N, C-alpha and C positions, 0 to 999 in steps of 0.2 A: 612575732606574734603580738597582736594588739592586746591591751589590758583594759579591764573595765574602769569606767570613770572613778569609782570608789577606790580601787587599787592605786590609781594615779594620785588621788588626793592623799592617801595614807603615805605614799612613797615621797611626794614632792612638797607637800604644804605643811609648814610648821604649825603647831608643835607635833603633829602626828609623825612627820618625817624624822623626828628625833628618836623615835622608838620603833621597835619591830614587833610585827605579829600581835601577840596577846597584850603586850604593854600598850601598844597604839590604840587598841580597842578599849583598854581600861582608861586611858586618857580621854577618849571620846566619851566614855560613860561619865567621868567626873565633870567634864566641861559641860556636857549637856544637862546633866542634873543641876550643876551650880547655876547655869543660866536659867533653867526652868524654875528653881526655888526663888531666884532674885526677881524674875518676872511676876511670879505669883505674889510675892510680898509687896513688890512696888505698886501693883494695881489692886491690892486688897482682894485677891481671889480666895474662894473658900478652900478649906483644908483638903477636900475631895480633889481639887484641881492639882495640888501637889502630889497626892498619893497616886492618882490614876495617870497623871502625866509621867511620873516616874516609871510607872509600869510600862507605858508605851515606849519610853526611852529604853527600858530594859530589853523590850522586844527588838528594837532597832539595834542595840549592841549585840544581842545574841545573834541576830541575823548577819551583822557585820562580821563577827568572828567566824561564823560558818562559811561566809563568802570568801574570806581570806584563807580558809582551809581548802575550800573546793576548787577555786580558780588555779592555784599552782599545781594541785594534784592533777587536773585536766591536761595542763601543758607539759606534764611529766611523761605522757605516754610515748613509748618507742614504737618504731615500725614493726607492724605485725608481719609474720612470715607467711601469711595468707594474703595474696593480692587484694581480693574482694574485701576482706575484713580490714585490711590496712586503709582502703579507700574509704570505708565507712567511718573509721575512727578519725581520719584526716578531715573528712567532711563535717563531722561532729565538732571537731576543735574550730574549724574555720567559721561554722555557724554561731558558735558561742562567742568567739573573739573577732567578730567582723568589725571592719573599719567604720561601718555605718552605725555602730553603737546599738544593736538591737536591744540590749538590756534597758537603755534609756527610753527606747520607744515602748517597751513593755511596761516600764514604770509610768510613762506618760499616759497609757491606755487605762491604767488604773487610777492615776491621780486626777485626771480631768473629771471623770464621772463623780469621783469622791468630792472634788471641789464644788462641782455644781449642786450636788446633793446637800452639802453642808450649808451652802448659801441659800438654797430654796427652802430646806427644812428648818435649819437654825436651832434644832433641839439641843445639840451638843454644845453649840457656841454659847447658848444662854445658860446652859446648866453648869458648864465648867468656867466659862470666861466672861460671863455678864455682858456679853456682846461688846466687850472693850476692844477698840480696833487695833491697838498696839499688841495686846495679848493675842488677838486673832492672827496678827501677822506672824508672831512667833510660832503659833500653833500650825499655821500653813507650812512653815519650814519643817517642822516636826512630821506633819502629814506627808510632805514630799519624801522625807527620809524613809518613813514607812512604806510608801508606795513604790518608791525606787527599788528598795530591797525585796519587796514583794514581787516586783516585776522580774527581778533576777531569779527569785525562786521559781516563778512560773516558767520562765524561759528555760532555765536549767533543768527543771523537773520534766518538762515535756521532751526536751531533747535527750535526756537520759533514757527515758522510756523508748524513744525512737531508736536510739543507739543499741540498747539491749535486744529489742525486737529483731533489728536488722542483722546484728552479729549472730544471734541464735540461728536465723534463717540461713545466713552465709555459711555458718559452721557445718551445715548438713550437706554442702557441696564442695567440701574440701578435697584437695589432691592428697595423696598418701602422706606427704610430709608437711603439709600447711598446718599452722597453728598460730594462735595469739598468745603472747607472753603470759605466764601465770601471774607474776607480780602485777602486770597491768590489769588483768582481770580482777585480782583482789583489790586494787586501787578503785576500780569502777564499783565494786561492792561497798567500799568505804564511802565513796561519794554518794552512793544511793542511800546508805544509812544516815549520813549526814542530811540528806534531802528529807528523810522521815522526820529527824529532829527539827529541821527547818519548818516543816508543816506543823508539828506539834507545838512548837514555840509560838506560832500565830495564834493559838488558843488563848494565850495571855492577853490578847486584845479584847476578848469577849467582855470581861468586867468593865473595860474602859467604854465600850460602845453600848452597854446595856440600856441606857436611856433612849437609844435609837434602835427599834427592832429590825429595821431593814439592814442597817449596817452590822448589827450583831449577827444576823443570818448570813450576810455576805462574808464576814470574817470566819465564821464556822465552816461555811462551804469552801472557802479558799483553803483553809488549814486541812480539811478532810481530803480535798483534791490533791494537794501537794504530797500529803503523807501517803495517799493511796497510789498515786503515780510512781513515787519513789519506791514504795514497797513492791509494786508490780515490776518495776525495773530490776530491783534487787533479786527477786525470785527468778526473773527471766535470765539475767546475766549469769546467775550461779549454774544455770544449765548450759552455758557455752563451754565446750571441752577446752582445756589447756594443752592437751597432748595431740600430736598428729594422729590421723586415723590408723596408720600402721601400728603404732605403738598401743593405741587403745584396743585394737583387735587382739594383739598378742597378749595384753594383760587380761582381757576377758576370757580368752580361750584357754590360757595356760592353767593346768591342773596344780602344778607345783611351782614353788619358788624356793630360793635360798636366802637366808638371812644371815649376814655376817655382823660380828661385833669384835671390837679390839680385844676384849677379854681382860682379865686381870694380869695374867702371866703370859698367855698366848692367845692368839685369835680363836674365836669360837664361831663355827659355821654349822647351821642346821636347816634341814628342808621343812617348809611350811606349806599349808594350803592357804590360798589367798583369794580375794575377790577385789574387784575394781568397780566402784560405784559411779564411774564417769568423772570423778574428781580426785579421789584419793584411793590408795592401795591399803587394804586391811588384811592382817593375818590374825589368827588366835593362838594363844599359848597358855600353858598351864601356869597357875600362880606358883607351883612348886618347882617349876623348871629353872635351870641355870640361866637360860636366856632371859627370863623374866627378872631374875635377881640382877643380872648384868645391866639390863635396861634401867632398872630403878637407880643404879649407881651412876650410869652414864647413858644418856638417851641417844648418843650418836650410833646410827646403824646404817647398813647397806643392805638393799634387797636386789637380787638377780633373778630375772626370768629368762630362761634360756631355751630356745626352740632349735632342735637339730634336724637337719634334712639328711638322712643317711645316703641318699643317691646324688645329692648336688650340694657341694660345699657352699655355693653362692646362694643357696636357698636358706642358709642358717639365719636365725634372727636372735637377738638378745637385747634386753634393756636393763640397765642398772640405775637404781635410785639411791642416792646418798643423802642422808638428812637425819631428822630427829624423830624419835618414836614417841607417840603420845598414846598412853594406854588408858582404857576406861574401866573403872571399878564402880561399886555401888556409890561411891563418894561423888563421882562426877557424871553418873549415868542419867539422872533426871533432867538437867539442862540440855543434855545431848540425846534425848530419848528419840526424837524423830530420826536422826542420823543412825542411831544404833538399831532401831527397828528395821530400817532399810537395808543395813549391812546384814543382819540376821537373816532377813529374807533372801538376800543374795546368796548367802552360805547354804541356805536350805535348798534354793533352786539348784546351785551348781553341784553340791555334794549330797544330794538327797540319799543316795544309796549308802554312802559312807556314814552318814548321820543316823539313818534308820538302823544300820547294822550295830552301830555302837550303843544306840538306845535299847536295842533287844538284849544285848549282852552286857548291860551296864554293871550288873552285880559281879561279873567275872573280871571287870577292869580294875586296874590299880586306882587308888583314890584320885591321884593327879590327873588321870586321863578321862575322868568322867565329864560328860559334856553338860556341866551346869554353868550357864552363862553368868559372868561377873562374879560367881562364887568360886568356882574351881579353875575356870578357863576365862580369860579376858581378851577382848578385841584390841588390837594394837593398830594404830594409824601411822602411816609414814608421811611426815611433813617434809617434802623434798627440798634440798638445797642445791643438788646437782643431778642431772639426768643425762645418761649417755646411752646411745642406741647404736647397735651394730647390725647391719644388713649385709650379709655375705662378707666381703672383705672391707667394707666401708664402715668407718666409725663416724658417728654424727653426735655432735654435742647439741642438746636441746636447751636453748636459753630459757631462763626463768625471768 
């Protein structure tokens, strides 16, 4: 698979090739700052040229670092178990890393209008560079660096949004055992979060461009557009299920599950009520329960949902999730409030009769059984590390 020009420069051209990842970016920062300061001193440029030039260089370096994080993440995607979704992911990768260098084209589309504007308007060239031709030559190199990376951000951001929308649409047409790998979906979320940071980093250019209102407006619009596209892509890809429709249906319909823990001296197994929010399985437990005390000591647990067909052995279904338990108390409830409110609504909808009955007879219940969210009873989320599905006599390992 092709690599972006900037990646090839970092890999093959000294001194960048002598370092890896973050260190290569730091070398770039030092070299660009050193050259910028020397140019400013040599041509007697004002102090504001050094300060604002350094700020522009910082944006280039931040974008460079994000580029070196995003590109390998995209290439790491594995084949999806859904043919249509796999085709979308492969198309997404091929568009990003095309032999025709679309990121160069995107950078040029931004650089050429920028260059023409600078030459015609001249406000920034006079304000920072005193129209010195040698200083302007260096500034044009910096302007290309900014435009090239801005082009990468625009190209990646737009394709990320396209990818997320297409995957969500395709996920609604899955066959019973089709799915896209959980860790790949999480990688897409990280890429989109980095896209938001990419857009926000562009706001640092606004102080540099303030003498030119048109470029200031353009930089603000660009940053807002990249951040908005990335955020929209993030919220969309989070809605793409990572489990096959068969398993999702089982988790959504099942009224009970069994939670197993290795225990201190012997295994501990208890039935629980559970809900599935399309992404994670949650159950609730009392703070006074042995289950909760065990989870606090060792968060490794297993959850089993088992559906039996008394008339047909081959109609039996079961799913087991092995992973880590993440529990929510008052301490971590606020940053996770949207998720917890959604989970409480799911419990209320699924177990309305059960919850109403407990609420009516609350005073008769032992203290540990009272339904006081986060105070007496806590929601527990299962972070899966292994998923196994049984359908009839067939055992299916669900890749993550």
